C-alpha atoms as one frame of an Amber mdcrd trajectory, in Angstrom:
protein
 -40.861  96.140 -38.410 -43.325  98.734 -39.629 -40.350 100.973 -40.344 -38.743
  98.298 -42.493 -41.870  98.211 -44.593 -41.826 101.963 -45.070 -38.265 102.660
 -46.198 -35.525 101.558 -48.589 -37.771  99.598 -50.907 -38.368 101.914 -53.800
 -35.123 101.598 -55.759 -36.733  99.872 -58.732 -35.701 100.912 -62.240 -38.747
 101.607 -64.376 -41.075 101.788 -61.377 -43.402 104.602 -62.376 -45.414 104.784
 -59.199 -46.039 102.964 -55.971 -48.773 102.478 -53.452 -48.524 101.277 -49.885
 -51.430  99.591 -48.121 -51.572  99.694 -44.345 -53.101  97.290 -41.891 -54.803
  98.253 -38.649 -52.882  95.945 -36.366 -50.605  93.009 -35.972 -48.365  91.551
 -33.318 -44.916  90.042 -32.945 -45.148  86.439 -31.737 -48.926  86.650 -31.821
 -48.782  87.461 -35.513 -47.219  84.050 -36.067 -44.686  82.759 -38.558 -47.232
  81.630 -41.175 -49.810  83.927 -42.775 -53.221  82.496 -43.603 -55.144  85.697
 -44.371 -54.272  89.138 -45.608 -53.680  92.135 -43.380 -55.065  94.700 -45.815
 -58.377  95.038 -47.675 -58.760  93.258 -51.005 -57.939  95.521 -53.964 -58.794
  95.497 -57.648 -55.361  95.108 -59.229 -56.540  96.706 -62.461 -57.196  99.926
 -60.553 -53.549  99.922 -59.436 -51.948  98.903 -62.742 -50.809 101.137 -65.611
 -53.502 101.833 -68.218 -53.676  99.538 -71.222 -51.234 100.471 -73.982 -52.783
  99.048 -77.191 -49.624  99.654 -79.229 -47.326  97.693 -76.948 -49.719  94.771
 -76.426 -51.635  94.592 -79.708 -49.726  91.557 -80.921 -50.496  89.268 -77.993
 -51.499  85.722 -78.866 -55.223  86.453 -78.881 -55.109  90.113 -79.832 -56.276
  91.171 -76.347 -54.047  93.161 -73.974 -52.651  91.227 -71.032 -52.159  92.197
 -67.425 -49.233  90.312 -65.920 -49.015  90.594 -62.144 -46.376  89.166 -59.810
 -47.616  88.684 -56.248 -45.241  87.852 -53.402 -47.048  86.540 -50.335 -50.611
  87.451 -51.298 -51.567  84.442 -49.127 -55.325  84.137 -49.608 -56.083  85.114
 -53.196 -58.277  88.037 -52.155 -56.705  90.488 -54.621 -57.058  88.010 -57.488
 -60.686  87.308 -56.662 -61.606  90.984 -56.439 -59.766  91.750 -59.679 -61.706
  89.061 -61.533 -64.993  90.063 -59.922 -64.619  93.669 -61.109 -63.191  92.919
 -64.549 -66.431  93.935 -66.286 -65.810  97.544 -65.214 -62.644  97.753 -67.317
 -61.614  97.293 -70.967 -61.172  93.625 -71.862 -57.923  92.109 -70.680 -56.386
  88.695 -70.219 -55.021  88.126 -66.726 -51.801  86.327 -65.897 -51.213  86.109
 -62.151 -47.832  84.805 -60.968 -48.010  83.868 -57.302 -45.035  83.166 -55.064
 -45.547  81.972 -51.492 -43.113  80.718 -48.859 -44.874  77.436 -48.053 -46.821
  74.831 -49.997 -49.758  74.946 -47.593 -50.452  78.507 -48.790 -50.361  77.310
 -52.410 -52.821  74.550 -51.529 -55.164  77.063 -49.865 -55.067  79.246 -52.981
 -56.113  76.266 -55.082 -58.900  75.256 -52.706 -60.237  78.819 -52.454 -60.322
  79.244 -56.236 -61.962  75.851 -56.705 -64.633  76.941 -54.243 -65.128  80.341
 -55.897 -65.529  78.702 -59.324 -67.692  75.782 -58.161 -70.682  75.000 -60.362
 -73.675  76.856 -58.811 -75.892  73.878 -59.655 -73.760  71.769 -57.326 -73.289
  74.404 -54.639 -75.463  77.491 -54.300 -74.163  81.011 -53.810 -74.941  81.248
 -50.101 -73.522  77.799 -49.409 -70.306  78.638 -51.261 -69.819  81.991 -49.546
 -70.426  80.493 -46.103 -68.058  77.604 -46.811 -65.423  80.091 -47.972 -65.659
  82.105 -44.750 -65.265  79.007 -42.608 -62.395  77.451 -44.542 -60.609  80.759
 -44.929 -60.945  82.210 -41.426 -62.225  79.679 -38.862 -60.123  77.342 -36.765
 -63.105  74.990 -36.473 -65.554  73.910 -39.177 -69.054  72.532 -39.376 -69.097
  68.829 -40.361 -70.674  69.598 -43.757 -67.938  72.090 -44.626 -65.252  69.709
 -43.371 -66.705  67.030 -45.668 -66.502  69.455 -48.601 -62.839  70.164 -47.807
 -62.062  66.445 -47.662 -63.754  65.814 -51.004 -62.077  68.744 -52.767 -58.700
  67.921 -51.246 -58.984  64.316 -52.410 -59.793  65.496 -55.931 -56.884  67.956
 -55.986 -54.507  65.327 -54.594 -55.368  63.103 -57.553 -54.978  65.918 -60.091
 -51.630  67.361 -58.964 -49.496  64.412 -60.206 -51.413  64.256 -63.524 -50.703
  67.452 -65.534 -52.989  66.554 -68.440 -56.032  65.933 -66.252 -55.186  69.009
 -64.201 -55.108  71.196 -67.328 -58.407  69.729 -68.507 -60.309  70.158 -65.249
 -58.638  73.322 -63.926 -57.577  75.250 -67.048 -56.947  78.402 -65.007 -54.185
  76.725 -62.979 -50.519  76.284 -63.877 -48.075  74.348 -61.689 -45.414  74.102
 -64.387 -42.942  76.293 -62.492 -42.972  74.098 -59.376 -40.190  71.608 -58.760
 -41.042  67.911 -58.602 -40.456  67.776 -54.860 -42.765  70.778 -54.410 -45.519
  69.016 -56.336 -44.996  65.968 -54.129 -45.268  68.197 -51.054 -48.417  69.815
 -52.463 -49.983  66.413 -53.025 -49.078  65.440 -49.448 -50.815  68.561 -48.104
 -53.998  67.696 -49.970 -53.868  64.093 -48.790 -53.613  65.278 -45.179 -56.595
  67.566 -45.706 -58.487  64.672 -47.271 -58.129  62.683 -44.056 -54.913  60.804
 -44.677 -54.406  60.747 -40.914 -57.622  59.885 -39.140 -59.101  61.460 -36.041
 -58.985  64.907 -34.423 -55.652  64.141 -32.753 -53.973  64.397 -36.156 -54.520
  68.149 -35.798 -56.032  69.036 -32.380 -56.811  72.621 -33.317 -58.540  73.736
 -30.114 -55.636  72.534 -27.994 -53.085  74.070 -30.344 -54.931  77.393 -30.337
 -55.092  77.490 -26.545 -51.422  76.555 -26.302 -50.495  79.467 -28.574 -52.599
  81.832 -26.468 -51.015  80.663 -23.218 -47.525  81.034 -24.644 -48.278  84.464
 -26.077 -50.100  85.931 -23.069 -48.102  84.295 -20.288 -49.232  85.655 -16.914
 -51.975  87.643 -18.657 -53.775  84.496 -19.826 -56.412  84.629 -17.063 -57.075
  88.261 -17.996 -57.238  87.487 -21.723 -60.682  89.072 -22.156 -59.330  92.400
 -20.923 -56.269  92.042 -23.165 -58.529  91.303 -26.118 -60.699  94.357 -25.440
 -57.637  96.579 -25.091 -56.146  95.368 -28.368 -59.439  95.875 -30.164 -60.313
  99.331 -28.873 -56.841 100.834 -28.548 -55.281  99.337 -31.685 -57.721  98.042
 -34.279 -60.466 100.599 -33.657 -57.972 103.419 -33.364 -56.552 102.548 -36.782
 -59.721 102.390 -38.812 -61.273  98.982 -38.071 -64.127 100.209 -35.868 -66.623
  97.798 -37.441 -65.014  94.847 -35.653 -67.421  94.131 -32.804 -66.244  93.268
 -29.312 -68.156  89.970 -29.172 -66.883  88.638 -32.515 -63.320  89.636 -31.692
 -63.451  88.023 -28.235 -64.879  84.827 -29.727 -62.133  84.637 -32.334 -59.410
  85.341 -29.771 -60.751  82.606 -27.478 -61.625  79.893 -30.007 -60.308  80.849
 -33.447 -63.865  80.995 -34.839 -64.202  84.362 -36.574 -67.401  83.753 -38.552
 -70.183  82.103 -36.591 -72.947  81.627 -39.160 -74.718  78.878 -37.209 -75.095
  77.867 -33.567 -71.714  77.816 -31.846 -72.020  74.080 -31.112 -71.934  73.374
 -34.864 -68.227  74.269 -35.090 -66.111  71.437 -33.787 -64.131  69.879 -36.666
 -60.501  71.106 -36.873 -59.765  73.142 -39.990 -56.826  71.220 -41.407 -56.121
  73.875 -44.027 -54.614  75.980 -41.206 -52.019  73.321 -40.379 -48.391  73.772
 -41.336 -45.122  72.035 -40.629 -41.861  73.328 -39.255 -38.635  72.038 -37.779
 -38.349  72.250 -33.998 -35.469  71.551 -31.662 -36.131  68.586 -29.361 -33.382
  67.294 -27.059 -30.736  68.741 -29.309 -32.201  67.326 -32.500 -34.227  68.941
 -35.269 -37.589  67.234 -35.634 -40.493  67.927 -37.980 -43.717  69.003 -36.301
 -47.180  69.970 -37.442 -49.098  72.727 -35.690 -50.835  76.063 -35.890 -48.350
  78.908 -36.257 -50.634  81.542 -37.712 -52.138  84.775 -36.430 -53.807  84.783
 -32.996 -54.044  88.545 -32.428 -55.541  90.402 -35.412 -57.903  87.984 -37.129
 -59.297  87.555 -40.638 -61.537  90.627 -40.400 -59.457  93.131 -42.352 -59.402
  91.553 -45.828 -63.142  91.765 -46.564 -64.677  93.206 -43.401 -63.675  96.844
 -42.913 -64.454  98.297 -46.360 -67.483  97.936 -48.633 -68.632  99.180 -52.030
 -72.094  99.534 -50.468 -71.452 102.377 -48.039 -74.713 101.738 -46.183 -72.943
  98.788 -44.559 -70.559 101.222 -42.876 -73.213 103.470 -41.334 -73.227 104.185
 -37.625 -75.980 104.760 -35.095 -75.174 106.735 -31.951 -71.540 106.494 -32.923
 -71.565 102.692 -33.224 -71.402 100.688 -36.482 -74.721  99.065 -37.376 -72.976
  96.090 -39.018 -70.218  93.879 -37.660 -67.067  92.990 -39.555 -68.412  89.455
 -39.918 -71.639  90.681 -41.527 -69.746  92.981 -43.881 -67.363  90.173 -44.779
 -70.230  87.817 -45.572 -71.929  90.445 -47.761 -68.720  91.301 -49.622 -67.767
  87.674 -50.253 -71.282  86.801 -51.445 -71.257  89.700 -53.915 -67.739  88.799
 -55.024 -68.780  85.212 -55.785 -71.886  86.452 -57.573 -69.771  88.692 -59.826
 -67.338  85.855 -60.516 -70.028  83.519 -61.861 -69.146  84.179 -65.516 -65.526
  83.151 -64.967 -66.526  79.698 -63.837 -69.170  79.197 -66.547 -68.305  81.110
 -69.710 -70.795  79.164 -71.879 -73.690  80.738 -70.022 -72.116  84.168 -70.485
 -71.707  83.483 -74.210 -75.390  82.783 -74.592 -75.405  79.007 -74.796 -78.857
  78.050 -76.187 -79.457  75.871 -73.176 -78.775  78.783 -70.849 -80.235  81.895
 -72.544 -83.583  82.997 -71.143 -86.170  85.023 -73.008 -87.879  88.167 -71.819
 -91.618  88.677 -71.464 -92.306  88.801 -75.244 -90.275  85.681 -75.929 -87.241
  87.383 -77.470 -83.855  86.353 -76.079 -82.067  88.641 -73.679 -78.739  90.006
 -74.915 -75.877  87.775 -73.869 -73.492  89.049 -71.225 -69.988  89.817 -72.458
 -67.648  86.853 -72.300 -64.752  87.397 -69.876 -61.255  86.849 -71.160 -59.310
  83.946 -69.727 -57.099  84.106 -66.673 -54.286  81.914 -65.435 -52.771  81.571
 -61.977 -49.136  80.463 -62.203 -47.598  79.246 -58.961 -43.865  79.851 -58.804
 -41.282  77.766 -57.005 -40.689  78.616 -53.357 -37.623  80.790 -52.947 -37.451
  81.710 -56.630 -37.757  85.470 -56.071 -33.962  85.852 -56.098 -33.592  84.080
 -59.447 -36.555  85.307 -61.498 -34.465  88.026 -63.151 -32.144  85.346 -64.589
 -34.977  83.973 -66.744 -35.646  85.855 -69.950 -39.370  85.038 -69.823 -39.745
  87.180 -66.699 -37.552  90.156 -67.611 -39.696  93.243 -68.111 -42.830  91.095
 -67.990 -44.888  92.434 -65.102 -46.918  95.618 -65.203 -47.632  95.261 -61.494
 -45.693  93.841 -58.552 -47.472  93.241 -55.243 -45.441  92.486 -52.104 -47.020
  91.525 -48.779 -45.546  92.959 -45.595 -44.047  89.593 -44.692 -42.131  89.420
 -47.984 -40.536  92.879 -48.183 -37.125  91.331 -47.551 -37.341  89.867 -51.062
 -37.396  93.289 -52.719 -34.172  94.026 -54.586 -32.987  95.914 -57.668 -32.616
  92.534 -59.395 -36.294  91.774 -58.854 -37.044  95.194 -60.289 -35.676  93.975
 -63.621 -38.837  91.885 -63.933 -41.023  95.001 -64.047 -42.151  96.324 -67.402
 -41.267  99.942 -68.251 -43.649 102.126 -66.284 -44.614  99.205 -64.066 -46.016
  99.796 -60.620 -45.259  98.460 -57.165 -47.700  97.884 -54.299 -46.325  97.130
 -50.837 -48.595  96.056 -48.010 -47.540  97.919 -44.871 -48.040  96.514 -41.393
 -49.076  99.729 -39.686 -48.690  98.338 -36.175 -46.702  95.274 -35.151 -46.468
  95.639 -31.390 -46.777  93.287 -28.454 -50.259  93.463 -26.990
């Protein structure tokens, strides 16, 4: 599979350059059929896009150059979040992200993650938001307080999805206009399930489902799963650049699905319903719908934010061993990311709203921070990758195309027609997809 990611994907007219991102590890059946987190570090999409051409974009609606990005299977929004967080380092630009996933649960997770990232800091402090993000994003089990937050947000989103006007008013960064009616209905159903539409832990018995996946994956090696876990970590992940992942945190995640333990272990016992997905199974010769956990059980959510850092002191070693774990690095990176994103959620404060501007020691007001340009996340219809080139609004539109390793089969010359002249292509490569 790694070979498929590496070859025969570059025949795009107008593709000026390309970049491939590799992941330390993955695994066949253990990798799962549904992706919940990325298998490569978060990137600033502006750093990968062509430079701004003022002449070609000077007549945009607001007179500010746009960056239009098409993302196939980005899964967790990490690239979007990092791009927004680092926008102040670049010339002003308006962002238009077009996101295409292969299941509505992934779309719902995008929406929940962005709602959390942009939550009013007066309602939810920075540390509380970053910790809630880590749990919702990467833990199979949640603390009751975080589970209550998910239920409340899911209930709110379930009410907004069928009401476009209210949705546009409360979440102006979000566009669901490209989704089909049945997809919006499915999205609403996902949120209602998250909000507790089916009561009790048996609606999604995560611990039992996790253990069942492990038993099926490991087979006769199940009783030796600690040794298997250590082998995978040291001989695969560590060998391919993820040395900061600590043995204890990796074992814990492999055994329980809890990657980020920010409190006492007994605090995590509520199933994380955002990791549930449905699929059709064969039962006694008939196809029946089933809900379960069909995500990753071998690599973990450590790669996206936990193996790289802008602050290189986090990556230091002592006696050859990292001084920080992947969980600690992830928490630091996510906290800083949310801190940098504050202006996007509250532009009035950035503009110098009289109620928000603070004076310095001599009473004079501090200079207002620059106001970020707007951004929009457009969710595209499932399966629309093969038909985008038929729509004139997408032809030559995108300066950047990102394709996750699980979506490389969607690459085609026809899709290349959606790239702008000189556009760039990023493909996430699964460096290792082998049975452990």
